[in-house]
N, CA, C, O and the ligand as a Tripos MOL2 file, in Angstrom:
@<TRIPOS>MOLECULE
protein
  265   263    67     0     0
PROTEIN
NO_CHARGES

@<TRIPOS>ATOM
      1 N          28.6270   -1.4990  -11.2100 N.3       1 MET1
      2 CA         27.7040   -1.8570  -10.1390 C.3       1 MET1
      3 C          28.0790   -3.2170   -9.5640 C.2       1 MET1
      4 O          28.4330   -4.1390  -10.2980 O.2       1 MET1
      5 N          27.9970   -3.3270   -8.2670 N.am      2 SER2
      6 CA         28.2520   -4.6120   -7.6310 C.3       2 SER2
      7 C          27.0040   -5.4830   -7.7200 C.2       2 SER2
      8 O          25.9170   -5.0130   -8.0530 O.2       2 SER2
      9 N          27.1870   -6.7360   -7.4190 N.am      3 GLU3
     10 CA         26.0630   -7.6720   -7.4210 C.3       3 GLU3
     11 C          25.0550   -7.2550   -6.3560 C.2       3 GLU3
     12 O          25.4270   -7.0150   -5.2070 O.2       3 GLU3
     13 N          23.8150   -7.1700   -6.7210 N.am      4 LEU4
     14 CA         22.7930   -6.7340   -5.7940 C.3       4 LEU4
     15 C          22.1820   -7.9210   -5.0800 C.2       4 LEU4
     16 O          22.0210   -9.0000   -5.6500 O.2       4 LEU4
     17 N          21.8530   -7.7020   -3.8440 N.am      5 LYS5
     18 CA         21.2740   -8.7830   -3.0500 C.3       5 LYS5
     19 C          19.8300   -8.4380   -2.7500 C.2       5 LYS5
     20 O          19.4740   -8.1320   -1.6120 O.2       5 LYS5
     21 N          19.0290   -8.4890   -3.7460 N.am      6 ILE6
     22 CA         17.6200   -8.1680   -3.5870 C.3       6 ILE6
     23 C          16.8050   -9.4470   -3.6680 C.2       6 ILE6
     24 O          17.0230  -10.2920   -4.5360 O.2       6 ILE6
     25 N          15.8870   -9.5660   -2.7650 N.am      7 LYS7
     26 CA         15.0420  -10.7540   -2.7400 C.3       7 LYS7
     27 C          14.0290  -10.7130   -3.8780 C.2       7 LYS7
     28 O          13.6870   -9.6390   -4.3720 O.2       7 LYS7
     29 N          13.5590  -11.8620   -4.2860 N.am      8 PRO8
     30 CA         12.5100  -11.8810   -5.3100 C.3       8 PRO8
     31 C          11.2190  -11.2730   -4.7860 C.2       8 PRO8
     32 O          11.0040  -11.1680   -3.5790 O.2       8 PRO8
     33 N          10.3780  -10.8810   -5.7090 N.am      9 CYS9
     34 CA          9.0870  -10.3070   -5.3540 C.3       9 CYS9
     35 C           8.3110  -11.2690   -4.4590 C.2       9 CYS9
     36 O           8.1900  -12.4500   -4.7830 O.2       9 CYS9
     37 N           7.7800  -10.7760   -3.3310 N.am     10 PRO10
     38 CA          7.0570  -11.6630   -2.4100 C.3      10 PRO10
     39 C           5.7290  -12.1370   -2.9800 C.2      10 PRO10
     40 O           5.1670  -13.1240   -2.5070 O.2      10 PRO10
     41 N           5.2340  -11.4520   -3.9770 N.am     11 VAL11
     42 CA          3.9260  -11.8000   -4.5260 C.3      11 VAL11
     43 C           4.0600  -12.8110   -5.6560 C.2      11 VAL11
     44 O           3.3740  -13.8330   -5.6620 O.2      11 VAL11
     45 N           4.9350  -12.5330   -6.6050 N.am     12 CYS12
     46 CA          4.9950  -13.3800   -7.7960 C.3      12 CYS12
     47 C           6.3100  -14.1420   -7.9280 C.2      12 CYS12
     48 O           6.4100  -15.0650   -8.7360 O.2      12 CYS12
     49 N           7.3180  -13.7660   -7.1430 N.am     13 GLY13
     50 CA          8.5810  -14.4840   -7.1940 C.3      13 GLY13
     51 C           9.5290  -14.0400   -8.2880 C.2      13 GLY13
     52 O          10.6160  -14.5990   -8.4270 O.2      13 GLY13
     53 N           9.1350  -13.0370   -9.0740 N.am     14 TRP14
     54 CA         10.0250  -12.5290  -10.1070 C.3      14 TRP14
     55 C          11.1510  -11.7240   -9.4740 C.2      14 TRP14
     56 O          11.0330  -11.1950   -8.3680 O.2      14 TRP14
     57 N          12.2470  -11.6540  -10.2220 N.am     15 LYS15
     58 CA         13.3610  -10.8390   -9.7690 C.3      15 LYS15
     59 C          13.0280   -9.3690   -9.9990 C.2      15 LYS15
     60 O          12.6320   -8.9880  -11.1000 O.2      15 LYS15
     61 N          13.1860   -8.5500   -8.9760 N.am     16 PRO16
     62 CA         12.8940   -7.1300   -9.1720 C.3      16 PRO16
     63 C          13.9960   -6.4150   -9.9460 C.2      16 PRO16
     64 O          15.1070   -6.9250  -10.0900 O.2      16 PRO16
     65 N          13.6730   -5.2560  -10.4270 N.am     17 ILE17
     66 CA         14.6460   -4.4200  -11.1180 C.3      17 ILE17
     67 C          14.7640   -3.1000  -10.3650 C.2      17 ILE17
     68 O          13.9040   -2.7330   -9.5660 O.2      17 ILE17
     69 N          15.8460   -2.4120  -10.6470 N.am     18 ILE18
     70 CA         16.0570   -1.1090  -10.0210 C.3      18 ILE18
     71 C          15.9810   -0.0390  -11.0970 C.2      18 ILE18
     72 O          16.6980   -0.0810  -12.0960 O.2      18 ILE18
     73 N          15.1040    0.9100  -10.8700 N.am     19 GLU19
     74 CA         15.0320    2.0580  -11.7560 C.3      19 GLU19
     75 C          15.6350    3.2520  -11.0560 C.2      19 GLU19
     76 O          15.5900    3.3640   -9.8310 O.2      19 GLU19
     77 N          16.2000    4.1410  -11.8460 N.am     20 HIS20
     78 CA         16.6790    5.3810  -11.2520 C.3      20 HIS20
     79 C          16.4440    6.5180  -12.2190 C.2      20 HIS20
     80 O          16.4650    6.3400  -13.4370 O.2      20 HIS20
     81 N          16.2220    7.6740  -11.6610 N.am     21 TRP21
     82 CA         15.9400    8.8430  -12.4670 C.3      21 TRP21
     83 C          16.3930   10.0610  -11.6960 C.2      21 TRP21
     84 O          16.7720    9.9780  -10.5280 O.2      21 TRP21
     85 N          16.3470   11.1760  -12.3630 N.am     22 SER22
     86 CA         16.7940   12.4040  -11.7420 C.3      22 SER22
     87 C          15.6010   13.2440  -11.3370 C.2      22 SER22
     88 O          14.7150   13.5160  -12.1470 O.2      22 SER22
     89 N          15.5850   13.6560  -10.0730 N.am     23 SER23
     90 CA         14.4950   14.4840   -9.5680 C.3      23 SER23
     91 C          15.0590   15.3710   -8.4700 C.2      23 SER23
     92 O          14.8530   15.1110   -7.2840 O.2      23 SER23
     93 N          15.7610   16.4050   -8.8630 N.am     24 GLY24
     94 CA         16.4690   17.2240   -7.8870 C.3      24 GLY24
     95 C          17.5880   16.4490   -7.2370 C.2      24 GLY24
     96 O          17.9470   16.7180   -6.0910 O.2      24 GLY24
     97 N          18.1430   15.4940   -7.9520 N.am     25 GLY25
     98 CA         19.0940   14.5210   -7.4140 C.3      25 GLY25
     99 C          18.6240   13.1490   -7.8450 C.2      25 GLY25
    100 O          17.4890   12.9800   -8.2900 O.2      25 GLY25
    101 N          19.4890   12.1870   -7.7140 N.am     26 ILE26
    102 CA         19.1100   10.8640   -8.2200 C.3      26 ILE26
    103 C          18.1500   10.1680   -7.2640 C.2      26 ILE26
    104 O          18.2960   10.2320   -6.0430 O.2      26 ILE26
    105 N          17.1650    9.5040   -7.8590 N.am     27 MET27
    106 CA         16.1830    8.7360   -7.0930 C.3      27 MET27
    107 C          16.2430    7.2820   -7.5730 C.2      27 MET27
    108 O          16.4490    7.0070   -8.7550 O.2      27 MET27
    109 N          16.0600    6.3830   -6.6410 N.am     28 TYR28
    110 CA         16.0330    4.9600   -6.9730 C.3      28 TYR28
    111 C          14.6880    4.3740   -6.5940 C.2      28 TYR28
    112 O          14.0320    4.8190   -5.6520 O.2      28 TYR28
    113 N          14.2940    3.3580   -7.3580 N.am     29 MET29
    114 CA         13.1040    2.6110   -6.9910 C.3      29 MET29
    115 C          13.3400    1.1400   -7.3230 C.2      29 MET29
    116 O          13.8070    0.8050   -8.4120 O.2      29 MET29
    117 N          13.0170    0.2790   -6.3820 N.am     30 VAL30
    118 CA         13.0250   -1.1580   -6.6470 C.3      30 VAL30
    119 C          11.6140   -1.5550   -7.0140 C.2      30 VAL30
    120 O          10.6730   -1.2860   -6.2670 O.2      30 VAL30
    121 N          11.4620   -2.1910   -8.1560 N.am     31 LYS31
    122 CA         10.1190   -2.5900   -8.5810 C.3      31 LYS31
    123 C          10.1500   -3.9830   -9.1710 C.2      31 LYS31
    124 O          11.1690   -4.4490   -9.6810 O.2      31 LYS31
    125 N           9.0260   -4.6210   -9.0860 N.am     32 CYS32
    126 CA          8.8760   -5.9500   -9.6530 C.3      32 CYS32
    127 C           8.9230   -5.8440  -11.1730 C.2      32 CYS32
    128 O           8.3680   -4.9140  -11.7570 O.2      32 CYS32
    129 N           9.5890   -6.8000  -11.8020 N.am     33 ASN33
    130 CA          9.7620   -6.7690  -13.2500 C.3      33 ASN33
    131 C           8.6450   -7.4940  -13.9930 C.2      33 ASN33
    132 O           8.6730   -7.6090  -15.2180 O.2      33 ASN33
    133 N           7.6740   -7.9750  -13.2460 N.am     34 ASN34
    134 CA          6.5730   -8.7180  -13.8550 C.3      34 ASN34
    135 C           5.4300   -7.7490  -14.1770 C.2      34 ASN34
    136 O           4.8430   -7.1770  -13.2590 O.2      34 ASN34
    137 N           5.1020   -7.5520  -15.4540 N.am     35 PRO35
    138 CA          4.0530   -6.5800  -15.7980 C.3      35 PRO35
    139 C           2.6850   -6.9920  -15.2700 C.2      35 PRO35
    140 O           1.7890   -6.1550  -15.1670 O.2      35 PRO35
    141 N           2.5130   -8.2460  -14.9400 N.am     36 ASP36
    142 CA          1.2260   -8.7100  -14.4250 C.3      36 ASP36
    143 C           1.1790   -8.8060  -12.9090 C.2      36 ASP36
    144 O           0.1970   -9.2880  -12.3460 O.2      36 ASP36
    145 N           2.2410   -8.3470  -12.2420 N.am     37 CYS37
    146 CA          2.2770   -8.4500  -10.7890 C.3      37 CYS37
    147 C           1.2100   -7.5440  -10.1820 C.2      37 CYS37
    148 O           1.0800   -6.3860  -10.5790 O.2      37 CYS37
    149 N           0.4490   -8.0620   -9.2250 N.am     38 PRO38
    150 CA         -0.6360   -7.2650   -8.6250 C.3      38 PRO38
    151 C          -0.1740   -6.2300   -7.6050 C.2      38 PRO38
    152 O          -1.0030   -5.4820   -7.0870 O.2      38 PRO38
    153 N           1.1130   -6.1610   -7.2990 N.am     39 VAL39
    154 CA          1.5750   -5.1690   -6.3300 C.3      39 VAL39
    155 C           1.3960   -3.7740   -6.9260 C.2      39 VAL39
    156 O           1.8700   -3.5070   -8.0300 O.2      39 VAL39
    157 N           0.7170   -2.8840   -6.2020 N.am     40 PRO40
    158 CA          0.5340   -1.5250   -6.7340 C.3      40 PRO40
    159 C           1.8580   -0.7730   -6.8290 C.2      40 PRO40
    160 O           2.7320   -0.9110   -5.9730 O.2      40 PRO40
    161 N           1.9840    0.0120   -7.8700 N.am     41 VAL41
    162 CA          3.2430    0.7130   -8.1290 C.3      41 VAL41
    163 C           3.6250    1.6110   -6.9600 C.2      41 VAL41
    164 O           4.8060    1.7440   -6.6380 O.2      41 VAL41
    165 N           2.6270    2.2300   -6.3220 N.am     42 ASN42
    166 CA          2.9620    3.1740   -5.2550 C.3      42 ASN42
    167 C           3.4320    2.4860   -3.9840 C.2      42 ASN42
    168 O           3.7590    3.1550   -3.0040 O.2      42 ASN42
    169 N           3.4700    1.1700   -3.9850 N.am     43 SER43
    170 CA          3.9950    0.4780   -2.8140 C.3      43 SER43
    171 C           5.4670    0.1240   -2.9670 C.2      43 SER43
    172 O           6.0720   -0.4180   -2.0420 O.2      43 SER43
    173 N           6.0410    0.4200   -4.1060 N.am     44 TYR44
    174 CA          7.4590    0.1330   -4.2710 C.3      44 TYR44
    175 C           8.2870    1.1390   -3.4890 C.2      44 TYR44
    176 O           7.9640    2.3260   -3.4550 O.2      44 TYR44
    177 N           9.3600    0.6610   -2.8580 N.am     45 PRO45
    178 CA         10.2110    1.5910   -2.1130 C.3      45 PRO45
    179 C          11.0060    2.5020   -3.0480 C.2      45 PRO45
    180 O          11.5360    2.0660   -4.0700 O.2      45 PRO45
    181 N          11.0730    3.7590   -2.6730 N.am     46 THR46
    182 CA         11.8670    4.7250   -3.4290 C.3      46 THR46
    183 C          12.7150    5.5270   -2.4490 C.2      46 THR46
    184 O          12.3930    5.6180   -1.2640 O.2      46 THR46
    185 N          13.7790    6.0960   -2.9450 N.am     47 GLY47
    186 CA         14.6130    6.9350   -2.1010 C.3      47 GLY47
    187 C          15.8810    7.3390   -2.8260 C.2      47 GLY47
    188 O          16.1190    6.9510   -3.9700 O.2      47 GLY47
    189 N          16.6790    8.1170   -2.1430 N.am     48 ARG48
    190 CA         17.9030    8.6310   -2.7460 C.3      48 ARG48
    191 C          19.1140    7.7510   -2.4610 C.2      48 ARG48
    192 O          20.1660    7.9060   -3.0820 O.2      48 ARG48
    193 N          18.9590    6.8420   -1.5320 N.am     49 ASN49
    194 CA         20.0740    5.9720   -1.1860 C.3      49 ASN49
    195 C          19.7420    4.5510   -1.6220 C.2      49 ASN49
    196 O          18.8080    3.9340   -1.1080 O.2      49 ASN49
    197 N          20.5130    4.0430   -2.5720 N.am     50 LEU50
    198 CA         20.1850    2.7400   -3.1480 C.3      50 LEU50
    199 C          20.1910    1.6450   -2.0940 C.2      50 LEU50
    200 O          19.3350    0.7600   -2.1200 O.2      50 LEU50
    201 N          21.1300    1.6890   -1.1790 N.am     51 ASN51
    202 CA         21.1730    0.6490   -0.1450 C.3      51 ASN51
    203 C          19.9210    0.6730    0.7170 C.2      51 ASN51
    204 O          19.3830   -0.3780    1.0680 O.2      51 ASN51
    205 N          19.4590    1.8640    1.0570 N.am     52 ASP52
    206 CA         18.2440    1.9780    1.8680 C.3      52 ASP52
    207 C          17.0380    1.4320    1.1210 C.2      52 ASP52
    208 O          16.1850    0.7560    1.6960 O.2      52 ASP52
    209 N          16.9820    1.7380   -0.1700 N.am     53 VAL53
    210 CA         15.8450    1.2810   -0.9710 C.3      53 VAL53
    211 C          15.8470   -0.2420   -1.0650 C.2      53 VAL53
    212 O          14.8020   -0.8860   -0.9750 O.2      53 VAL53
    213 N          17.0300   -0.7980   -1.2470 N.am     54 GLU54
    214 CA         17.1380   -2.2650   -1.2930 C.3      54 GLU54
    215 C          16.7380   -2.8810    0.0450 C.2      54 GLU54
    216 O          16.0320   -3.8880    0.0910 O.2      54 GLU54
    217 N          17.2030   -2.2570    1.1430 N.am     55 ASP55
    218 CA         16.8380   -2.7630    2.4660 C.3      55 ASP55
    219 C          15.3290   -2.7470    2.6560 C.2      55 ASP55
    220 O          14.7350   -3.6890    3.1810 O.2      55 ASP55
    221 N          14.7340   -1.6570    2.2170 N.am     56 GLU56
    222 CA         13.2860   -1.5350    2.3990 C.3      56 GLU56
    223 C          12.5440   -2.6010    1.6020 C.2      56 GLU56
    224 O          11.5890   -3.2110    2.0840 O.2      56 GLU56
    225 N          13.0000   -2.8090    0.3830 N.am     57 TRP57
    226 CA         12.3960   -3.8710   -0.4360 C.3      57 TRP57
    227 C          12.5380   -5.2230    0.2710 C.2      57 TRP57
    228 O          11.5780   -5.9890    0.3500 O.2      57 TRP57
    229 N          13.7030   -5.5020    0.7690 N.am     58 ASN58
    230 CA         13.9430   -6.8020    1.3970 C.3      58 ASN58
    231 C          13.0850   -6.9770    2.6520 C.2      58 ASN58
    232 O          12.6030   -8.0740    2.9310 O.2      58 ASN58
    233 N          12.8990   -5.8980    3.4000 N.am     59 LYS59
    234 CA         12.0410   -5.9830    4.5760 C.3      59 LYS59
    235 C          10.6040   -6.2700    4.1670 C.2      59 LYS59
    236 O           9.9210   -7.0780    4.7960 O.2      59 LYS59
    237 N          10.1520   -5.6080    3.1190 N.am     60 ARG60
    238 CA          8.7940   -5.8720    2.6410 C.3      60 ARG60
    239 C           8.6550   -7.2990    2.1750 C.2      60 ARG60
    240 O           7.6280   -7.9480    2.3730 O.2      60 ARG60
    241 N           9.7160   -7.7720    1.5500 N.am     61 SER61
    242 CA          9.6880   -9.1410    1.0680 C.3      61 SER61
    243 C           9.5080  -10.0960    2.2430 C.2      61 SER61
    244 O           8.8460  -11.1250    2.1100 O.2      61 SER61
    245 N          10.0930   -9.7620    3.3910 N.am     62 ASP62
    246 CA          9.9190  -10.5960    4.5800 C.3      62 ASP62
    247 C           8.5250  -10.4490    5.1710 C.2      62 ASP62
    248 O           7.9300  -11.4190    5.6400 O.2      62 ASP62
    249 N           8.0100   -9.2170    5.1410 N.am     63 ASN63
    250 CA          6.7850   -8.9330    5.8860 C.3      63 ASN63
    251 C           5.5150   -9.1600    5.0900 C.2      63 ASN63
    252 O           4.4450   -9.3610    5.6660 O.2      63 ASN63
    253 N           5.6240   -9.1300    3.7900 N.am     64 ASP64
    254 CA          4.4220   -9.1000    2.9740 C.3      64 ASP64
    255 C           4.0850  -10.4370    2.3350 C.2      64 ASP64
    256 O           3.5130  -10.4870    1.2460 O.2      64 ASP64
    257 N           4.4320  -11.4890    2.9960 N.am     65 LYS65
    258 CA          4.0790  -12.8140    2.4620 C.3      65 LYS65
    259 C           2.5640  -12.9290    2.3660 C.2      65 LYS65
    260 O           1.8440  -12.5710    3.2980 O.2      65 LYS65
    261 N           2.1030  -13.4130    1.2710 N.am     66 LEU66
    262 CA          0.6610  -13.5620    1.0860 C.3      66 LEU66
    263 C           0.2410  -15.0080    1.3430 C.2      66 LEU66
    264 O          -0.9410  -15.3350    1.2370 O.2      66 LEU66
    265 ZN          5.8550   -9.2850   -8.4090 Zn       67 ZN67
@<TRIPOS>BOND
     1     1     2 1
     2     2     3 1
     3     3     4 2
     4     3     5 am
     5     5     6 1
     6     6     7 1
     7     7     8 2
     8     7     9 am
     9     9    10 1
    10    10    11 1
    11    11    12 2
    12    11    13 am
    13    13    14 1
    14    14    15 1
    15    15    16 2
    16    15    17 am
    17    17    18 1
    18    18    19 1
    19    19    20 2
    20    19    21 am
    21    21    22 1
    22    22    23 1
    23    23    24 2
    24    23    25 am
    25    25    26 1
    26    26    27 1
    27    27    28 2
    28    27    29 am
    29    29    30 1
    30    30    31 1
    31    31    32 2
    32    31    33 am
    33    33    34 1
    34    34    35 1
    35    35    36 2
    36    35    37 am
    37    37    38 1
    38    38    39 1
    39    39    40 2
    40    39    41 am
    41    41    42 1
    42    42    43 1
    43    43    44 2
    44    43    45 am
    45    45    46 1
    46    46    47 1
    47    47    48 2
    48    47    49 am
    49    49    50 1
    50    50    51 1
    51    51    52 2
    52    51    53 am
    53    53    54 1
    54    54    55 1
    55    55    56 2
    56    55    57 am
    57    57    58 1
    58    58    59 1
    59    59    60 2
    60    59    61 am
    61    61    62 1
    62    62    63 1
    63    63    64 2
    64    63    65 am
    65    65    66 1
    66    66    67 1
    67    67    68 2
    68    67    69 am
    69    69    70 1
    70    70    71 1
    71    71    72 2
    72    71    73 am
    73    73    74 1
    74    74    75 1
    75    75    76 2
    76    75    77 am
    77    77    78 1
    78    78    79 1
    79    79    80 2
    80    79    81 am
    81    81    82 1
    82    82    83 1
    83    83    84 2
    84    83    85 am
    85    85    86 1
    86    86    87 1
    87    87    88 2
    88    87    89 am
    89    89    90 1
    90    90    91 1
    91    91    92 2
    92    91    93 am
    93    93    94 1
    94    94    95 1
    95    95    96 2
    96    95    97 am
    97    97    98 1
    98    98    99 1
    99    99   100 2
   100    99   101 am
   101   101   102 1
   102   102   103 1
   103   103   104 2
   104   103   105 am
   105   105   106 1
   106   106   107 1
   107   107   108 2
   108   107   109 am
   109   109   110 1
   110   110   111 1
   111   111   112 2
   112   111   113 am
   113   113   114 1
   114   114   115 1
   115   115   116 2
   116   115   117 am
   117   117   118 1
   118   118   119 1
   119   119   120 2
   120   119   121 am
   121   121   122 1
   122   122   123 1
   123   123   124 2
   124   123   125 am
   125   125   126 1
   126   126   127 1
   127   127   128 2
   128   127   129 am
   129   129   130 1
   130   130   131 1
   131   131   132 2
   132   131   133 am
   133   133   134 1
   134   134   135 1
   135   135   136 2
   136   135   137 am
   137   137   138 1
   138   138   139 1
   139   139   140 2
   140   139   141 am
   141   141   142 1
   142   142   143 1
   143   143   144 2
   144   143   145 am
   145   145   146 1
   146   146   147 1
   147   147   148 2
   148   147   149 am
   149   149   150 1
   150   150   151 1
   151   151   152 2
   152   151   153 am
   153   153   154 1
   154   154   155 1
   155   155   156 2
   156   155   157 am
   157   157   158 1
   158   158   159 1
   159   159   160 2
   160   159   161 am
   161   161   162 1
   162   162   163 1
   163   163   164 2
   164   163   165 am
   165   165   166 1
   166   166   167 1
   167   167   168 2
   168   167   169 am
   169   169   170 1
   170   170   171 1
   171   171   172 2
   172   171   173 am
   173   173   174 1
   174   174   175 1
   175   175   176 2
   176   175   177 am
   177   177   178 1
   178   178   179 1
   179   179   180 2
   180   179   181 am
   181   181   182 1
   182   182   183 1
   183   183   184 2
   184   183   185 am
   185   185   186 1
   186   186   187 1
   187   187   188 2
   188   187   189 am
   189   189   190 1
   190   190   191 1
   191   191   192 2
   192   191   193 am
   193   193   194 1
   194   194   195 1
   195   195   196 2
   196   195   197 am
   197   197   198 1
   198   198   199 1
   199   199   200 2
   200   199   201 am
   201   201   202 1
   202   202   203 1
   203   203   204 2
   204   203   205 am
   205   205   206 1
   206   206   207 1
   207   207   208 2
   208   207   209 am
   209   209   210 1
   210   210   211 1
   211   211   212 2
   212   211   213 am
   213   213   214 1
   214   214   215 1
   215   215   216 2
   216   215   217 am
   217   217   218 1
   218   218   219 1
   219   219   220 2
   220   219   221 am
   221   221   222 1
   222   222   223 1
   223   223   224 2
   224   223   225 am
   225   225   226 1
   226   226   227 1
   227   227   228 2
   228   227   229 am
   229   229   230 1
   230   230   231 1
   231   231   232 2
   232   231   233 am
   233   233   234 1
   234   234   235 1
   235   235   236 2
   236   235   237 am
   237   237   238 1
   238   238   239 1
   239   239   240 2
   240   239   241 am
   241   241   242 1
   242   242   243 1
   243   243   244 2
   244   243   245 am
   245   245   246 1
   246   246   247 1
   247   247   248 2
   248   247   249 am
   249   249   250 1
   250   250   251 1
   251   251   252 2
   252   251   253 am
   253   253   254 1
   254   254   255 1
   255   255   256 2
   256   255   257 am
   257   257   258 1
   258   258   259 1
   259   259   260 2
   260   259   261 am
   261   261   262 1
   262   262   263 1
   263   263   264 2
@<TRIPOS>SUBSTRUCTURE
     1 MET1         2 RESIDUE 1 A MET
     2 SER2         6 RESIDUE 1 A SER
     3 GLU3        10 RESIDUE 1 A GLU
     4 LEU4        14 RESIDUE 1 A LEU
     5 LYS5        18 RESIDUE 1 A LYS
     6 ILE6        22 RESIDUE 1 A ILE
     7 LYS7        26 RESIDUE 1 A LYS
     8 PRO8        30 RESIDUE 1 A PRO
     9 CYS9        34 RESIDUE 1 A CYS
    10 PRO10       38 RESIDUE 1 A PRO
    11 VAL11       42 RESIDUE 1 A VAL
    12 CYS12       46 RESIDUE 1 A CYS
    13 GLY13       50 RESIDUE 1 A GLY
    14 TRP14       54 RESIDUE 1 A TRP
    15 LYS15       58 RESIDUE 1 A LYS
    16 PRO16       62 RESIDUE 1 A PRO
    17 ILE17       66 RESIDUE 1 A ILE
    18 ILE18       70 RESIDUE 1 A ILE
    19 GLU19       74 RESIDUE 1 A GLU
    20 HIS20       78 RESIDUE 1 A HIS
    21 TRP21       82 RESIDUE 1 A TRP
    22 SER22       86 RESIDUE 1 A SER
    23 SER23       90 RESIDUE 1 A SER
    24 GLY24       94 RESIDUE 1 A GLY
    25 GLY25       98 RESIDUE 1 A GLY
    26 ILE26      102 RESIDUE 1 A ILE
    27 MET27      106 RESIDUE 1 A MET
    28 TYR28      110 RESIDUE 1 A TYR
    29 MET29      114 RESIDUE 1 A MET
    30 VAL30      118 RESIDUE 1 A VAL
    31 LYS31      122 RESIDUE 1 A LYS
    32 CYS32      126 RESIDUE 1 A CYS
    33 ASN33      130 RESIDUE 1 A ASN
    34 ASN34      134 RESIDUE 1 A ASN
    35 PRO35      138 RESIDUE 1 A PRO
    36 ASP36      142 RESIDUE 1 A ASP
    37 CYS37      146 RESIDUE 1 A CYS
    38 PRO38      150 RESIDUE 1 A PRO
    39 VAL39      154 RESIDUE 1 A VAL
    40 PRO40      158 RESIDUE 1 A PRO
    41 VAL41      162 RESIDUE 1 A VAL
    42 ASN42      166 RESIDUE 1 A ASN
    43 SER43      170 RESIDUE 1 A SER
    44 TYR44      174 RESIDUE 1 A TYR
    45 PRO45      178 RESIDUE 1 A PRO
    46 THR46      182 RESIDUE 1 A THR
    47 GLY47      186 RESIDUE 1 A GLY
    48 ARG48      190 RESIDUE 1 A ARG
    49 ASN49      194 RESIDUE 1 A ASN
    50 LEU50      198 RESIDUE 1 A LEU
    51 ASN51      202 RESIDUE 1 A ASN
    52 ASP52      206 RESIDUE 1 A ASP
    53 VAL53      210 RESIDUE 1 A VAL
    54 GLU54      214 RESIDUE 1 A GLU
    55 ASP55      218 RESIDUE 1 A ASP
    56 GLU56      222 RESIDUE 1 A GLU
    57 TRP57      226 RESIDUE 1 A TRP
    58 ASN58      230 RESIDUE 1 A ASN
    59 LYS59      234 RESIDUE 1 A LYS
    60 ARG60      238 RESIDUE 1 A ARG
    61 SER61      242 RESIDUE 1 A SER
    62 ASP62      246 RESIDUE 1 A ASP
    63 ASN63      250 RESIDUE 1 A ASN
    64 ASP64      254 RESIDUE 1 A ASP
    65 LYS65      258 RESIDUE 1 A LYS
    66 LEU66      262 RESIDUE 1 A LEU
    67 ZN67       265 GROUP 0 **** ****
């Protein structure tokens, strides 16, 4: 894997992690690694293309400043 350019969580500032699993094909999700982070799990970006998922996370990081 190459170095990922994912922004820190906009809520807590923790570095996010990438999970992947198989669901009729591989699925990726970028999620905050902080167990106490108030961001709801269903708001994490998911998709089949890792680059798209990372882009979506980064856009949220820009847009979701609290
Ligand atoms: Zn967080």
